[in-house]
Phi, psi and omega in degrees: 000319185298324179301312182300315178304316180299314188296320184297313181300321177287331179289324186282330171294324182297314180303306190293327173292327175295313178298314183299323180288332181278333178286320180296319180282352176279349172281135179306327177253045188286152193270110178310320187287319176297322177293321176299313177305312189297315177304312180293326180291314176302318182300304181308320177292318181296315183298316183289332173292317178295327180292313181301316181295326177284338177278348176282320195267000000 
């Protein structure tokens, strides 16, 4: 059960990062370096989610 809680937490972080990326990019003077860092973190979380989910099945 703790594993599922961790997966849920990571899923929520992934969703919030996606929202933040869209929000940041909606500004005309968005920072490309910051967006790249957010996307990298989002990808890291996605990879971790896939790893955890595959260990359940």
